[in-house]
Backbone as a printed PyTorch tensor [residue, N CA C, xyz], in Angstrom:
tensor([[[ 80.2320, 210.6580, 260.4140],
         [ 80.2750, 211.4100, 261.6550],
         [ 79.4940, 210.4470, 262.7120]],

        [[ 79.9560, 210.3180, 264.0070],
         [ 79.3200, 209.7120, 264.8580],
         [ 78.2140, 210.5920, 265.7290]],

        [[ 77.0680, 209.9840, 265.8650],
         [ 76.3250, 210.7500, 266.7330],
         [ 75.9350, 210.1480, 268.1620]],

        [[ 75.7410, 210.7200, 269.0100],
         [ 75.1880, 210.3150, 270.3330],
         [ 74.2840, 210.3110, 270.6970]],

        [[ 73.1880, 209.5380, 271.1400],
         [ 71.7070, 210.1600, 271.3480],
         [ 71.7530, 210.0100, 272.9040]],

        [[ 71.0900, 210.7840, 273.6250],
         [ 71.3520, 210.6950, 275.0320],
         [ 69.7440, 210.6090, 275.3910]],

        [[ 69.4400, 209.9320, 276.3430],
         [ 67.7480, 209.8520, 276.5190],
         [ 67.4180, 209.6530, 278.1500]],

        [[ 66.0300, 210.2500, 278.0040],
         [ 65.8160, 210.2080, 279.6890],
         [ 66.0080, 208.7410, 280.4240]],

        [[ 65.9980, 209.1680, 281.4880],
         [ 66.4990, 207.5240, 282.2850],
         [ 65.4140, 207.5210, 283.3900]],

        [[ 64.4530, 206.3490, 283.3370],
         [ 63.6590, 206.5490, 284.6990],
         [ 64.0490, 204.8570, 285.3230]],

        [[ 64.0800, 205.0470, 286.4490],
         [ 63.8050, 203.4330, 287.3590],
         [ 65.1330, 202.7210, 286.5170]],

        [[ 66.0190, 203.4570, 285.9210],
         [ 67.4230, 202.5350, 285.1650],
         [ 66.9960, 201.9420, 284.2200]],

        [[ 65.7500, 202.3760, 283.5200],
         [ 65.8000, 201.9080, 281.9710],
         [ 65.8600, 203.2860, 281.4160]],

        [[ 66.3400, 203.0950, 280.2850],
         [ 66.5710, 204.0100, 279.0430],
         [ 65.5550, 203.9100, 277.9860]],

        [[ 64.5730, 204.9600, 277.7730],
         [ 63.3970, 204.9640, 276.9520],
         [ 64.2040, 205.8880, 276.0430]],

        [[ 64.1320, 205.1050, 274.4100],
         [ 64.1620, 205.8450, 273.0240],
         [ 62.9120, 206.5780, 273.0350]],

        [[ 63.2730, 207.5110, 271.9040],
         [ 61.6390, 208.2080, 271.4510],
         [ 61.9140, 209.4600, 272.0900]],

        [[ 60.8220, 210.0520, 272.8650],
         [ 60.4040, 211.1190, 273.4210],
         [ 61.3370, 211.3630, 274.4420]],

        [[ 62.0740, 212.7650, 274.6730],
         [ 62.8840, 212.9620, 275.3650],
         [ 64.4760, 212.9260, 275.2210]],

        [[ 64.7240, 211.9220, 273.8570],
         [ 65.8730, 211.8790, 273.7230],
         [ 66.5810, 212.9090, 272.9900]],

        [[ 67.9850, 213.6200, 272.7300],
         [ 68.4940, 214.1440, 271.9060],
         [ 69.1930, 213.7030, 271.4840]],

        [[ 69.4030, 214.0710, 270.1520],
         [ 70.3900, 213.4730, 269.0420],
         [ 71.5130, 214.8770, 269.3800]],

        [[ 73.0920, 214.4760, 269.1130],
         [ 73.7770, 215.2410, 269.1520],
         [ 75.2880, 214.9620, 268.1100]],

        [[ 75.8640, 215.8280, 267.5430],
         [ 77.0920, 215.3570, 266.9130],
         [ 78.2870, 215.1280, 267.7800]],

        [[ 78.9990, 214.3990, 267.5450],
         [ 79.9120, 213.7780, 268.4220],
         [ 80.5960, 214.8270, 269.0920]],

        [[ 81.0030, 214.6660, 270.3690],
         [ 82.2200, 215.3270, 271.3280],
         [ 83.2510, 215.3050, 270.5400]],

        [[ 84.2220, 216.0890, 270.8020],
         [ 85.4800, 215.6580, 270.2310],
         [ 86.2390, 215.0810, 271.5090]],

        [[ 87.3030, 214.0500, 271.0720],
         [ 87.6380, 213.1880, 271.8510],
         [ 88.4750, 213.6220, 273.2370]],

        [[ 87.5930, 213.6270, 274.6180],
         [ 88.3010, 214.0220, 275.6690],
         [ 89.6660, 213.6530, 275.6930]],

        [[ 89.9980, 214.1420, 277.2150],
         [ 91.3830, 213.7610, 277.3360],
         [ 91.3280, 212.3820, 277.7250]],

        [[ 92.5550, 211.7740, 277.9310],
         [ 92.6890, 210.1770, 278.1330],
         [ 92.9830, 210.3560, 279.6730]],

        [[ 91.9010, 209.8070, 280.7310],
         [ 92.2890, 209.9280, 282.0060],
         [ 92.9550, 208.1430, 282.5060]],

        [[ 92.4140, 207.3940, 282.1100],
         [ 93.2000, 205.9930, 282.2440],
         [ 93.0420, 205.2140, 280.8720]],

        [[ 94.3670, 204.4200, 280.8720],
         [ 94.2240, 203.4340, 279.4660],
         [ 94.7060, 202.0880, 280.4270]],

        [[ 93.8450, 201.0960, 279.8430],
         [ 94.3150, 199.5650, 279.8860],
         [ 94.6810, 198.9170, 278.7620]],

        [[ 96.0400, 198.6470, 278.3450],
         [ 96.0160, 197.6130, 277.0390],
         [ 94.9900, 196.3190, 277.2350]],

        [[ 94.6960, 195.9880, 276.0950],
         [ 94.3730, 194.3140, 275.3850],
         [ 95.0320, 194.0550, 274.2070]],

        [[ 95.1170, 192.7850, 274.3560],
         [ 95.4170, 192.1410, 273.4410],
         [ 96.8600, 191.9320, 273.6600]],

        [[ 97.8970, 191.1450, 272.2480],
         [ 97.4400, 191.0210, 271.2300],
         [ 96.3010, 189.8910, 271.2730]],

        [[ 95.4530, 189.3810, 270.3960],
         [ 94.4390, 189.1160, 270.2220],
         [ 94.5920, 188.1330, 269.0090]],

        [[ 94.6570, 186.9030, 268.9590],
         [ 95.3520, 186.1450, 268.1930],
         [ 94.4250, 185.1500, 267.5120]],

        [[ 93.2800, 184.7050, 267.2850],
         [ 92.6580, 183.4340, 267.1640],
         [ 92.8560, 182.6630, 266.0780]],

        [[ 92.7980, 181.1770, 266.2460],
         [ 93.4380, 180.0870, 265.3180],
         [ 91.9930, 179.3740, 264.8790]],

        [[ 92.3880, 178.8380, 263.9360],
         [ 91.0600, 177.5420, 263.3080],
         [ 91.9640, 176.6600, 262.4060]],

        [[ 91.8620, 175.4110, 262.4660],
         [ 92.9110, 174.3890, 261.9640],
         [ 94.2390, 174.5440, 261.9160]],

        [[ 94.6620, 175.2980, 263.0790],
         [ 96.2020, 175.4130, 263.5070],
         [ 96.5030, 176.6770, 262.7700]],

        [[ 95.9080, 177.4360, 262.1480],
         [ 96.5860, 178.7850, 261.3620],
         [ 95.9780, 180.1620, 261.8700]],

        [[ 96.6590, 181.0160, 262.3170],
         [ 96.1400, 182.1570, 262.9870],
         [ 94.9650, 182.6790, 261.9780]],

        [[ 94.3580, 183.3320, 262.1540],
         [ 92.8890, 184.2440, 261.1880],
         [ 92.6620, 185.5620, 261.3510]],

        [[ 93.1050, 186.1400, 262.6630],
         [ 93.2380, 187.5720, 262.7470],
         [ 93.9870, 187.7990, 263.6160]],

        [[ 94.4430, 189.3090, 264.0050],
         [ 95.0250, 189.8480, 264.5800],
         [ 94.8640, 190.9830, 265.1300]],

        [[ 94.5410, 191.2610, 266.6560],
         [ 94.4450, 192.6920, 266.5530],
         [ 94.9000, 192.9170, 268.0920]],

        [[ 95.0400, 194.2480, 268.6550],
         [ 95.6100, 194.7790, 269.8200],
         [ 95.4100, 196.1360, 270.1360]],

        [[ 95.1750, 196.9050, 271.2460],
         [ 95.0820, 198.0610, 271.2540],
         [ 94.7900, 198.5350, 273.1170]],

        [[ 94.1040, 199.5860, 273.2240],
         [ 93.7840, 200.4030, 274.3640],
         [ 92.3070, 200.5580, 274.6960]],

        [[ 91.8880, 200.2770, 276.3710],
         [ 90.8240, 200.4550, 276.5660],
         [ 91.2010, 201.7890, 277.2130]],

        [[ 90.1100, 202.7030, 276.7020],
         [ 90.6510, 204.3170, 277.4050],
         [ 89.1910, 204.8710, 278.3320]],

        [[ 89.5210, 205.6810, 279.1120],
         [ 88.5790, 206.5230, 280.0180],
         [ 88.8140, 207.7840, 279.7950]],

        [[ 87.9490, 208.1040, 278.4560],
         [ 88.1310, 209.7320, 278.0700],
         [ 87.2420, 210.5650, 279.1040]],

        [[ 87.7360, 211.5410, 279.7840],
         [ 87.2440, 212.5870, 280.6790],
         [ 86.5680, 211.9420, 281.9030]],

        [[ 86.4070, 210.6640, 282.0850],
         [ 85.6630, 210.1620, 282.8860],
         [ 84.2210, 210.3100, 282.4070]],

        [[ 83.8820, 210.4400, 281.2350],
         [ 82.7660, 210.2620, 280.8920],
         [ 82.1170, 209.3280, 279.4230]],

        [[ 83.3090, 208.6870, 278.7210],
         [ 82.9620, 207.7630, 277.8240],
         [ 84.1740, 206.6830, 277.9680]],

        [[ 83.8070, 205.6110, 277.5720],
         [ 84.6990, 204.4520, 277.3750],
         [ 85.3490, 204.4820, 275.7390]],

        [[ 86.2880, 204.0320, 275.3130],
         [ 86.8730, 204.3040, 274.3130],
         [ 87.8310, 203.0090, 273.8290]],

        [[ 87.5830, 202.2800, 272.6890],
         [ 88.6350, 201.2110, 272.2940],
         [ 89.4260, 201.7710, 271.0840]],

        [[ 90.6700, 201.6240, 271.2650],
         [ 91.4980, 202.0540, 270.0080],
         [ 92.2390, 200.9920, 269.5800]],

        [[ 93.2690, 201.4250, 268.7120],
         [ 94.1680, 200.5060, 268.3080],
         [ 94.1430, 200.0780, 266.7380]],

        [[ 94.8590, 198.4980, 266.4630],
         [ 94.9590, 198.6100, 265.1360],
         [ 94.2630, 196.6840, 264.9550]],

        [[ 93.9720, 196.6760, 263.8480],
         [ 93.9510, 195.0450, 263.3300],
         [ 94.0180, 195.0150, 261.8170]],

        [[ 94.0640, 193.2430, 261.7420],
         [ 94.3680, 193.0380, 260.3370],
         [ 94.0670, 191.3760, 259.7360]],

        [[ 94.1890, 190.9870, 258.7260],
         [ 93.9610, 189.8820, 258.6630],
         [ 95.1590, 189.4330, 258.0770]],

        [[ 95.7490, 188.1870, 258.8790],
         [ 97.2840, 188.0120, 258.1410],
         [ 97.0160, 186.5710, 257.6390]],

        [[ 95.8460, 185.9750, 257.4710],
         [ 95.6420, 184.4110, 256.8290],
         [ 95.6300, 184.5780, 255.5280]],

        [[ 95.0590, 185.6380, 254.6050],
         [ 94.9630, 185.6830, 253.0170],
         [ 93.9160, 184.3930, 252.7600]],

        [[ 92.9080, 184.1330, 253.4800],
         [ 92.1120, 182.7110, 253.0880],
         [ 91.0040, 183.3150, 252.9800]],

        [[ 90.2910, 184.4810, 252.7230],
         [ 89.1710, 184.5220, 252.0130],
         [ 88.1500, 185.2260, 253.2470]],

        [[ 88.2820, 184.5240, 254.6030],
         [ 87.4950, 185.2160, 255.4230],
         [ 87.9470, 186.3640, 255.8130]],

        [[ 87.2060, 187.2740, 255.8590],
         [ 87.4870, 188.7920, 256.6370],
         [ 87.5980, 188.4980, 258.4190]],

        [[ 88.0050, 189.7640, 258.8210],
         [ 88.4400, 189.7010, 260.1270],
         [ 87.3750, 191.4820, 260.7190]],

        [[ 87.1940, 190.8410, 262.0210],
         [ 86.7360, 192.2220, 262.6340],
         [ 87.0650, 192.3470, 264.3080]],

        [[ 86.6020, 193.2560, 264.7810],
         [ 86.6520, 193.3700, 266.2630],
         [ 85.7030, 193.8910, 266.7540]],

        [[ 84.8460, 193.1900, 267.6460],
         [ 83.6090, 193.5510, 268.4030],
         [ 84.0440, 193.6020, 270.2440]],

        [[ 83.0940, 194.8720, 270.4140],
         [ 83.0980, 195.1610, 271.6890],
         [ 81.9750, 195.3240, 272.4240]],

        [[ 81.8690, 194.7940, 273.5610],
         [ 80.8270, 194.8950, 274.4460],
         [ 80.9640, 195.8980, 275.4010]],

        [[ 80.4940, 197.1230, 275.5840],
         [ 80.8230, 197.9540, 276.5160],
         [ 79.8680, 197.5040, 277.7100]],

        [[ 80.4620, 197.5690, 278.9240],
         [ 80.1000, 197.0240, 280.0520],
         [ 80.0980, 197.6560, 281.2370]],

        [[ 79.2450, 197.8760, 282.2180],
         [ 79.2320, 198.6510, 283.7670],
         [ 78.9540, 197.5420, 284.9090]],

        [[ 79.7770, 198.1960, 285.6970],
         [ 79.7210, 196.9190, 286.9220],
         [ 78.0570, 197.3660, 287.7360]],

        [[ 77.5250, 196.7480, 288.3770],
         [ 76.1480, 197.1650, 288.7890],
         [ 75.9100, 196.2130, 290.0140]],

        [[ 75.3460, 196.8180, 291.3920],
         [ 74.7170, 196.3890, 292.2850],
         [ 73.3040, 195.9820, 292.2580]],

        [[ 72.8760, 194.9020, 291.9300],
         [ 71.4550, 194.7130, 291.9690],
         [ 70.8710, 194.9020, 293.4480]],

        [[ 69.4310, 195.2290, 293.1710],
         [ 68.7370, 195.7100, 294.4930],
         [ 68.9160, 194.0610, 295.2660]],

        [[ 68.8890, 194.0970, 296.8990],
         [ 68.9830, 193.3930, 297.3880],
         [ 70.0270, 192.1050, 297.2460]],

        [[ 71.0130, 192.3360, 296.7110],
         [ 72.1360, 191.3720, 295.9840],
         [ 73.1580, 192.2620, 296.3550]],

        [[ 74.1790, 191.7680, 297.4560],
         [ 75.5400, 192.1410, 297.0390],
         [ 76.4180, 191.7600, 296.1290]],

        [[ 76.0170, 190.6550, 295.2590],
         [ 76.7990, 190.5240, 294.2790],
         [ 76.8140, 191.1760, 292.7620]],

        [[ 77.7620, 192.2960, 292.7110],
         [ 77.8040, 193.0000, 291.6530],
         [ 77.9350, 192.3640, 290.2890]],

        [[ 77.1940, 192.7270, 289.3170],
         [ 77.1510, 191.7360, 287.9710],
         [ 77.5070, 192.9940, 286.8790]],

        [[ 78.2620, 192.5430, 285.6100],
         [ 78.5420, 192.8110, 284.4880],
         [ 77.5910, 193.1090, 283.9140]],

        [[ 76.9220, 194.5510, 283.3410],
         [ 75.7660, 194.3520, 282.2380],
         [ 76.1990, 195.3280, 281.1980]],

        [[ 75.6310, 194.6910, 280.0360],
         [ 76.2280, 195.2820, 278.8570],
         [ 75.7170, 196.6820, 278.2260]],

        [[ 76.2970, 197.7510, 278.3900],
         [ 75.3230, 198.7090, 277.8620],
         [ 75.1560, 199.0140, 276.4350]],

        [[ 76.3010, 198.3780, 275.4940],
         [ 76.2920, 198.5730, 274.2500],
         [ 77.3790, 197.8410, 273.4500]],

        [[ 77.0620, 197.2230, 272.4240],
         [ 78.0060, 196.3610, 271.6720],
         [ 78.3680, 197.2210, 270.4370]],

        [[ 79.3560, 197.3360, 270.0840],
         [ 80.0120, 197.7830, 268.6130],
         [ 80.9720, 196.8590, 267.7300]],

        [[ 80.8370, 196.8300, 266.4730],
         [ 81.8470, 196.0630, 265.7320],
         [ 82.7380, 196.7620, 264.7300]],

        [[ 83.8500, 196.6770, 264.5590],
         [ 84.5270, 197.7420, 263.3670],
         [ 84.1020, 196.8720, 261.8970]],

        [[ 84.4080, 197.6500, 260.8510],
         [ 84.1100, 197.0300, 259.3360],
         [ 85.1760, 196.0470, 259.5480]],

        [[ 84.1970, 194.7530, 258.4680],
         [ 84.9370, 193.6310, 258.0990],
         [ 86.1830, 194.0590, 256.9670]],

        [[ 87.2530, 193.3690, 257.4700],
         [ 88.5410, 193.6400, 256.2350],
         [ 88.9600, 192.3780, 256.1450]],

        [[ 89.7400, 192.2150, 255.1170],
         [ 90.4370, 191.2200, 253.9800],
         [ 92.0500, 191.8080, 253.9380]],

        [[ 92.6730, 190.8510, 253.7940],
         [ 94.3260, 191.2170, 254.0850],
         [ 94.6980, 192.0740, 252.6810]],

        [[ 94.1280, 192.4260, 251.6580],
         [ 94.4360, 193.6370, 251.1540],
         [ 94.2470, 194.9290, 251.7150]],

        [[ 93.6410, 194.8300, 252.7240],
         [ 93.2150, 195.8020, 253.4690],
         [ 94.3220, 196.5080, 254.6550]],

        [[ 95.5650, 195.7190, 254.6830],
         [ 96.2910, 195.6750, 255.5020],
         [ 96.0480, 196.1650, 257.0200]],

        [[ 96.9950, 196.6970, 258.0730],
         [ 96.6730, 197.0690, 259.0250],
         [ 95.5670, 198.2950, 259.0980]],

        [[ 94.6630, 197.8910, 259.8520],
         [ 93.8120, 199.1540, 259.6850],
         [ 93.4860, 199.5000, 261.4060]],

        [[ 93.0900, 200.8310, 261.0800],
         [ 92.7030, 201.5750, 262.7240],
         [ 91.5410, 201.7630, 263.2540]],

        [[ 91.5750, 200.9410, 264.6980],
         [ 89.4990, 201.0960, 265.2250],
         [ 89.5780, 202.5390, 265.6220]],

        [[ 88.3570, 202.9940, 264.9160],
         [ 88.1650, 204.2740, 264.9940],
         [ 86.5110, 204.3880, 265.7860]],

        [[ 85.9870, 205.4270, 266.2070],
         [ 84.7350, 205.9100, 266.5690],
         [ 84.2360, 204.5470, 267.7910]],

        [[ 84.5770, 204.2270, 268.6230],
         [ 84.3860, 203.2500, 269.2060],
         [ 84.0330, 203.4870, 270.5480]],

        [[ 83.4690, 204.8660, 270.8560],
         [ 83.1130, 205.4130, 271.9260],
         [ 81.7000, 204.8420, 272.9460]],

        [[ 81.5380, 204.9730, 274.1990],
         [ 80.3780, 204.6030, 274.5520],
         [ 80.2290, 205.2740, 276.0560]],

        [[ 79.1380, 206.0540, 276.1330],
         [ 78.7510, 207.0260, 277.3800],
         [ 78.9900, 205.9350, 278.8760]],

        [[ 80.0960, 206.7110, 279.7160],
         [ 80.0660, 205.8620, 280.8390],
         [ 78.6460, 206.1030, 281.8440]],

        [[ 78.3080, 204.8840, 282.4960],
         [ 77.0710, 204.9460, 282.9420],
         [ 77.2300, 205.6340, 284.7150]],

        [[ 75.9940, 206.7500, 284.9060],
         [ 76.3380, 207.5060, 286.2980],
         [ 75.8110, 206.4990, 287.2360]],

        [[ 75.3350, 205.0800, 286.5650],
         [ 74.6920, 204.3430, 288.1960],
         [ 76.1720, 203.3120, 288.4290]],

        [[ 77.1250, 203.6420, 287.8540],
         [ 78.2740, 202.5110, 287.9460],
         [ 79.6010, 203.3810, 288.3350]],

        [[ 80.4140, 202.6150, 288.8600],
         [ 81.7440, 203.5040, 288.8970],
         [ 82.6980, 202.6200, 288.1870]],

        [[ 82.2660, 201.2850, 287.2660],
         [ 83.6400, 200.7090, 286.9220],
         [ 83.2900, 200.0150, 285.5550]],

        [[ 84.0690, 200.4020, 284.5480],
         [ 83.7390, 199.9770, 282.8910],
         [ 84.7520, 198.9910, 282.7060]],

        [[ 83.9840, 198.0910, 281.9330],
         [ 84.6940, 197.2540, 281.1070],
         [ 84.1570, 196.9910, 279.8380]],

        [[ 85.4400, 196.2420, 279.0540],
         [ 85.2700, 196.1590, 277.4660],
         [ 85.2710, 194.7090, 277.3990]],

        [[ 84.5350, 193.8740, 276.8540],
         [ 84.5290, 192.5450, 276.3890],
         [ 85.0950, 192.6620, 275.0420]],

        [[ 86.6450, 192.7300, 274.9250],
         [ 87.2250, 192.8500, 273.5680],
         [ 87.1890, 191.5800, 272.6040]],

        [[ 86.9510, 191.4970, 271.8660],
         [ 86.9210, 189.9930, 270.6650],
         [ 87.3600, 190.1770, 269.5300]],

        [[ 88.6890, 189.8450, 269.0400],
         [ 89.2820, 189.7760, 267.5620],
         [ 88.8150, 188.6190, 267.1400]],

        [[ 88.1280, 188.7970, 265.7690],
         [ 87.6860, 187.3140, 265.3150],
         [ 87.6490, 187.2880, 264.0850]],

        [[ 87.3880, 186.2500, 263.0490],
         [ 87.5380, 185.9450, 261.7540],
         [ 86.2420, 185.3140, 261.4510]],

        [[ 85.6940, 185.9810, 260.3090],
         [ 84.4880, 185.8200, 259.9270],
         [ 84.0530, 184.3230, 259.0030]],

        [[ 83.3450, 183.1980, 259.5070],
         [ 83.3600, 182.0710, 259.0740],
         [ 82.1840, 181.9690, 258.3730]],

        [[ 81.5570, 181.0640, 257.7580],
         [ 79.9320, 180.9780, 257.6250],
         [ 79.5770, 179.6670, 258.0660]],

        [[ 78.1190, 179.7860, 257.8940],
         [ 77.7820, 178.3470, 258.8440],
         [ 78.0880, 176.9850, 258.0210]],

        [[ 78.3410, 176.2690, 258.8570],
         [ 78.3270, 175.8700, 260.4630],
         [ 79.3380, 176.1160, 261.2010]],

        [[ 80.3870, 176.5260, 260.7970],
         [ 81.5770, 176.9300, 261.2810],
         [ 81.6620, 178.1190, 262.2460]],

        [[ 81.6790, 178.2720, 263.6940],
         [ 81.2070, 179.1930, 264.2660],
         [ 82.8200, 180.5420, 264.0670]],

        [[ 82.6120, 181.6570, 264.2160],
         [ 83.9830, 182.5040, 263.9850],
         [ 84.6190, 182.0000, 265.0100]],

        [[ 85.8570, 182.0060, 264.8940],
         [ 86.9920, 181.7000, 265.7110],
         [ 87.3090, 183.3560, 266.4560]],

        [[ 87.2740, 183.4170, 267.6540],
         [ 87.6910, 184.6630, 268.0360],
         [ 88.3360, 184.3120, 269.3260]],

        [[ 88.8710, 185.2010, 269.9240],
         [ 89.8960, 185.5650, 270.9850],
         [ 89.4080, 187.0240, 271.7510]],

        [[ 89.5350, 186.9710, 273.3290],
         [ 89.0980, 187.5460, 273.9280],
         [ 89.6540, 188.5130, 274.8850]],

        [[ 89.6760, 189.6670, 275.1970],
         [ 90.1800, 190.6900, 276.3790],
         [ 89.1820, 191.0960, 277.5090]],

        [[ 89.5510, 191.1720, 278.7190],
         [ 88.3270, 191.9990, 279.2440],
         [ 88.8640, 193.1070, 280.4340]],

        [[ 89.8150, 193.8870, 279.3700],
         [ 90.0840, 195.3060, 280.4490],
         [ 88.9590, 196.1320, 281.2230]],

        [[ 89.6200, 196.5860, 282.1910],
         [ 88.3390, 197.3450, 282.6060],
         [ 89.3700, 198.5830, 283.3830]],

        [[ 88.6600, 199.7640, 283.7980],
         [ 89.1180, 200.9770, 284.6670],
         [ 87.6700, 201.2340, 285.4550]],

        [[ 88.2350, 201.8220, 286.8840],
         [ 87.4630, 202.5870, 287.8210],
         [ 87.1320, 204.0570, 287.6120]],

        [[ 86.2680, 204.9590, 287.7370],
         [ 85.8890, 206.0300, 287.2540],
         [ 85.1670, 206.9540, 288.5330]]])
């Protein structure tokens, strides 16, 4: 079960603790807008290491959601995952250049080749009332050990609300 935590906001800062209300996940709201992402297929040493594809959704102008599928095509013992940084576009006081700020980051469970094609689920993030544009920094990756960085491919779908 997914749980959302809503907190009091003061001066643009969220405070956890007192004033936070925990509630069960709301049923999925109607899709208002959808932006496709992928396919993402990062490589390492000339071999494709993961595959992912999907949609970045505006759910009821209340939540951003990532949906799609991912799999491990390489059978090399390195698991794969999809990571999403949910971002909002903000204009900082006394600055005319808007900037993307990461509101939260969520990652799917890591899977291996034997898991087949897996669904991306429960990747919801509340839309900021202080912005009117959302973006997903979505990365399809393969888990490598140190000192090799995880090979990833990224997409940046966005929508206005």
